[in-house]
C-alpha positions in Angstrom: 22.4 141.3 -161.2 21.5 142.3 -157.7 17.8 142.9 -157.0 16.3 144.4 -153.9 12.7 143.9 -152.6 10.0 145.9 -154.5 8.6 149.2 -153.3 6.1 148.7 -150.5 2.4 149.2 -150.9 0.9 152.6 -149.9 0.1 153.1 -146.2 -3.4 152.0 -145.5 -6.0 153.5 -143.2 -6.1 151.9 -139.8 -9.3 150.0 -140.6 -7.7 148.5 -143.7 -4.9 146.9 -141.7 -6.9 143.8 -140.8 -7.5 143.1 -144.6 -3.8 143.0 -145.4 -2.2 140.3 -143.3 1.4 139.9 -144.3 1.4 142.7 -146.9 4.1 145.4 -146.8 3.0 148.9 -145.8 4.9 152.2 -145.2 4.2 155.0 -142.8 6.0 158.3 -142.4 7.0 159.1 -138.8 8.5 162.5 -139.6 12.0 163.7 -138.7 14.2 161.8 -136.2 17.2 163.0 -134.3 19.5 160.1 -133.6 21.4 159.2 -130.5 24.9 160.1 -131.8 23.8 163.5 -133.2 22.7 162.6 -136.8 19.3 163.5 -138.1 16.9 162.1 -140.7 14.4 164.6 -142.0 11.6 162.3 -143.0 11.7 158.7 -141.8 9.6 156.0 -143.5 9.1 152.7 -141.7 8.0 149.6 -143.6 5.8 147.2 -141.6 3.4 144.4 -141.8 0.5 143.4 -139.6 -1.6 140.3 -139.0 -5.0 140.0 -137.2 -7.1 142.7 -135.7 -6.4 145.2 -132.9 -8.9 144.9 -130.1 -11.0 147.9 -129.3 -9.0 148.5 -126.1 -5.7 147.8 -127.9 -4.6 145.1 -125.4 -3.7 142.4 -127.9 -0.9 144.0 -129.8 2.3 141.9 -130.3 5.6 143.3 -131.7 7.9 140.7 -133.4 11.4 141.9 -134.1 13.6 140.6 -136.9 17.2 139.5 -136.9 20.1 141.3 -138.8 19.3 140.4 -142.4 15.6 139.6 -141.7 12.6 141.5 -142.8 9.2 142.4 -141.5 7.7 139.3 -143.2 7.3 137.2 -140.1 4.3 135.1 -141.4 2.7 134.3 -144.8 -0.6 135.9 -144.1 -2.4 136.9 -147.3 0.8 137.0 -149.3 2.3 134.2 -151.4 5.7 134.2 -149.6 6.5 132.1 -146.6 7.4 134.0 -143.4 10.6 133.5 -141.5 8.7 132.6 -138.3 5.6 130.8 -139.8 6.0 128.1 -137.3 5.5 130.6 -134.5 3.1 133.2 -135.8 -0.2 132.6 -137.6 -3.7 131.3 -137.2 -3.7 128.7 -134.4 0.1 129.1 -133.8 1.6 130.0 -130.5 1.3 133.7 -131.4 -2.2 133.2 -132.7 -3.1 135.9 -135.3 -6.8 135.0 -134.7 -6.3 136.3 -131.2 -3.4 138.8 -131.4 -2.7 141.8 -133.6 0.9 141.2 -134.7 3.1 143.9 -136.0 6.6 143.6 -137.4 8.7 146.6 -138.5 11.7 146.7 -140.9 14.4 148.2 -138.8 15.5 151.8 -139.5 18.6 151.6 -141.8 17.4 148.4 -143.5 16.7 147.7 -147.1 13.2 146.2 -147.0 11.2 149.4 -147.3 12.3 151.5 -144.3 14.5 154.6 -144.7 18.1 153.4 -145.2 21.3 154.2 -147.1 19.7 153.3 -150.4 16.8 155.7 -149.8 16.8 159.2 -151.4 18.3 162.0 -149.3 16.7 165.5 -149.5 18.8 166.2 -152.6 17.3 163.2 -154.4 20.4 161.1 -154.5 20.8 158.0 -152.3 22.1 158.7 -148.8 25.0 156.3 -149.3 28.0 157.2 -147.2 26.0 160.2 -145.7 23.6 157.9 -143.9 24.0 158.6 -140.2 25.0 156.1 -137.5 22.0 154.3 -136.1 21.8 152.6 -132.7 19.3 149.9 -131.5 17.8 152.6 -129.3 17.2 154.9 -132.3 15.4 152.0 -134.1 13.2 151.5 -131.0 12.4 155.2 -130.7 11.3 155.2 -134.4 9.1 152.1 -133.8 7.5 153.9 -130.8 6.3 156.6 -133.2 4.9 154.1 -135.6 3.1 152.4 -132.6 1.5 155.8 -131.8 0.2 156.0 -135.3 -1.3 152.5 -135.1 -3.1 153.4 -131.9 -1.0 151.0 -129.8 -0.2 152.5 -126.4 0.9 149.3 -124.7 2.2 146.0 -126.2 0.9 142.8 -124.9 4.4 141.5 -125.7 7.5 142.3 -127.6 9.6 139.4 -128.8 12.6 138.8 -131.0 15.7 136.7 -131.6 19.3 137.7 -132.2 19.3 141.4 -133.1 15.5 141.3 -132.7 16.1 140.3 -129.1 18.3 143.4 -128.6 15.4 145.6 -129.9 12.9 143.8 -127.7 15.0 144.3 -124.6 15.5 148.0 -125.4 11.7 148.4 -125.8 11.3 147.1 -122.3 13.9 149.4 -120.9 13.1 152.6 -122.9 9.3 152.3 -122.7 8.6 150.2 -119.6 5.0 151.4 -119.4 4.3 150.3 -122.9 5.7 146.7 -122.7 3.8 144.2 -120.6 5.9 141.2 -121.6 9.3 140.9 -123.3 10.9 137.8 -124.8 14.6 137.9 -125.6 15.7 134.9 -127.5 19.3 134.0 -128.5 20.5 137.4 -127.5 22.3 139.1 -124.6 22.3 142.3 -122.6 25.2 143.7 -124.5 27.4 142.8 -127.5 30.6 141.2 -126.2 34.1 141.8 -127.4 34.0 138.5 -129.4 30.7 139.4 -131.0 32.1 142.8 -131.9 35.3 141.2 -133.3 33.3 138.9 -135.6 31.2 141.9 -136.7 34.3 144.1 -137.4 35.8 141.4 -139.7 32.5 141.4 -141.7 32.5 145.2 -142.0 36.1 145.2 -143.2 35.3 142.6 -145.8 32.7 145.0 -147.2 34.7 148.2 -146.9 37.8 146.7 -148.5 35.9 145.7 -151.6 36.9 148.3 -154.3 33.3 148.4 -155.5 32.2 149.7 -152.1 33.7 153.2 -152.8 33.2 154.4 -149.3 29.5 153.6 -149.5 28.7 155.6 -152.6 28.3 152.8 -155.1 24.7 153.1 -156.2 25.6 154.4 -159.7 27.7 151.4 -160.3 28.1 147.7 -159.4 27.5 146.9 -155.7 30.2 145.4 -153.6 29.0 141.8 -153.9 32.4 140.2 -153.2 32.8 142.0 -149.9 29.2 141.4 -148.8 29.6 137.7 -149.8 32.7 137.4 -147.6 30.9 139.1 -144.7 28.1 136.6 -145.0 30.5 133.7 -145.0 32.0 134.9 -141.8 28.7 135.5 -140.2 27.2 132.2 -141.3 30.0 130.3 -139.6 29.0 131.9 -136.3 25.3 131.1 -137.0 26.0 127.3 -137.2 27.7 125.0 -134.7 30.8 123.0 -135.4 29.0 119.7 -134.8 26.4 120.5 -137.4 29.0 121.5 -140.0 31.0 118.3 -139.3 27.9 116.1 -139.4 26.6 117.6 -142.6 29.8 118.1 -144.6 32.8 116.6 -142.8 35.7 116.6 -145.4 33.5 115.6 -148.3 34.3 117.0 -151.7 31.8 119.0 -153.7 30.5 116.7 -156.4 33.3 116.0 -158.8 35.5 118.8 -157.6 38.8 117.8 -156.2 40.3 120.0 -153.4 43.6 118.2 -153.8 43.5 117.7 -157.5 45.3 120.8 -158.9 48.8 122.0 -159.2 47.9 125.6 -158.7 45.8 126.7 -155.7 43.5 128.8 -157.9 42.5 125.7 -159.8 41.6 123.4 -156.9 38.1 122.2 -156.3 36.0 122.8 -153.2 35.0 120.9 -150.2 31.3 120.7 -149.7 31.4 123.1 -146.7 33.0 125.7 -149.0 30.2 125.3 -151.5 27.7 125.7 -148.8 29.2 129.0 -147.7 29.4 130.2 -151.3 25.7 129.4 -151.6 24.8 131.3 -148.5 26.8 134.3 -149.8 25.1 134.2 -153.2 21.7 134.2 -151.6 22.4 137.3 -149.5 24.0 139.5 -152.1 20.9 139.0 -154.3 18.6 140.3 -151.7 20.5 142.7 -149.3 22.2 146.1 -149.6 25.8 146.2 -148.4 25.3 149.6 -146.8 22.3 148.4 -144.8 24.5 145.4 -143.7 27.0 147.9 -142.4 24.5 150.2 -140.7 22.6 147.3 -138.9 25.8 145.5 -137.9 27.2 148.6 -136.3 23.9 149.2 -134.6 24.1 145.7 -133.1 27.7 146.3 -132.1 26.4 149.4 -130.1 23.9 147.2 -128.2 24.5 147.6 -124.4 21.6 147.7 -122.1 23.7 149.5 -119.4 25.3 152.1 -121.6 24.8 155.5 -120.0 22.4 154.1 -117.4 24.5 152.7 -114.6 25.5 149.1 -113.8 23.8 146.3 -115.7 22.4 144.9 -112.4 20.8 148.2 -111.5 19.4 148.8 -115.0 17.9 145.4 -115.5 16.9 145.2 -111.8 14.5 148.1 -112.3 12.8 146.5 -115.4 9.0 146.2 -114.9 8.0 144.0 -117.8 7.5 140.2 -117.4 10.4 138.5 -119.1 11.0 135.3 -121.1 14.6 134.5 -121.8 15.7 131.7 -124.1 19.0 130.5 -125.6 20.2 127.8 -127.9 22.4 125.2 -126.2 24.9 124.9 -129.1 25.0 128.7 -129.9 28.6 129.9 -130.4 27.7 133.5 -131.2 25.4 134.2 -128.2 26.4 131.8 -125.6 23.8 130.4 -123.2 25.8 131.7 -120.2 25.3 135.2 -121.5 21.5 134.7 -121.4 21.8 133.4 -117.9 23.6 136.5 -116.9 20.9 138.6 -118.4 18.2 136.6 -116.6 20.1 136.8 -113.3 20.0 140.6 -113.4 16.3 140.8 -114.0 13.8 141.1 -111.0 12.5 137.9 -109.6 13.4 134.4 -110.6 13.6 134.4 -114.4 14.5 131.0 -115.9 16.5 130.6 -119.1 14.7 128.2 -121.5 16.9 126.2 -123.8 16.4 125.2 -127.4 18.3 121.9 -127.7 19.8 121.6 -131.1 23.2 120.8 -132.8 22.5 123.5 -135.3 23.8 126.5 -133.4 22.5 130.1 -133.3 20.1 129.7 -136.2 18.0 127.1 -134.3 16.2 130.1 -132.8 14.6 130.4 -136.3 14.3 126.8 -137.4 13.5 125.1 -134.0 11.5 127.8 -132.2 8.7 125.2 -131.9 10.6 123.8 -129.0 9.5 126.8 -127.0 5.8 126.6 -127.9 4.5 125.1 -124.7 6.6 127.4 -122.5 5.7 130.5 -124.5 2.0 129.6 -124.3 2.2 129.0 -120.6 4.1 132.2 -120.0 2.7 134.7 -122.4 0.2 133.4 -125.0 -2.1 131.1 -123.2 -3.7 133.9 -121.1 
């Protein structure tokens, strides 16, 4: 049976934030009118914090999660490992003994923030009625939360993949509030190929009969469609050389891919079993509607949309930038990071994570950037 994360803890007072490192909170930011015309009457944002905010508010760091990530960046006082424990924590590159770190579950998600599974004003889940959300909508919502937390200016905003898109939009939408911005394994705009991969995932979900147009909360969730979407996505998160090195053409245990008369009875290759496992893990923790909402938000990502040319828009950015890519990434190619960097003011280098793993190396091998992040942002 599918289970989603538990309800978040009540919102604390500001003074209590320092005593709850890595514990989920919620805050109401009120109504929000969205970029494409939709409106949410009472938005709740789930967030976590680590460390203490300086009296002058100068040490606040915003860490943005990827598509199916959560606000749980680091373990803190919780019993659950964080997804960037190697980067964020006491004595780490983003040192929580020195910085006040904040991470917010994106609007439309399923880890405590208002999303399709949340109750609408009539008490029923939003479901198919949940409006279209863009990356810019999510950043605008986060700015209202930052106001409540007393953060007028971020020391830095950083994120990878979809988190990188949110970080970049922060620097463009609120330039006076972002001193430094790190965009890792992401680009200035979703490309045609990235949109194509995303569309295939969305169709997998929408064509599942259990999806019911998004109004499935009174019945079984569309686990089959979400599982296929995850399989498609995960192939783009890993590099060919890693899949070949780990699995090759090996069979899964005693299963025989060529050992059956009927196709339905054949066994699996190990790489098939691996994708099945990744799909099973996601459907147990993620809502299909949130997957659709966040994927479409990422498809909408375009720093230049409605602002002029990319060169003009990025050329006027005032934050200090750190751009990084994974050399084997086949979802967000390094050349796309180079194009982003070339449009920014000054001489902005592209730092490379060297790994055969592909896109996901921004999570698992972020330690390769420790020295450069410290010298650029976090050693000052």
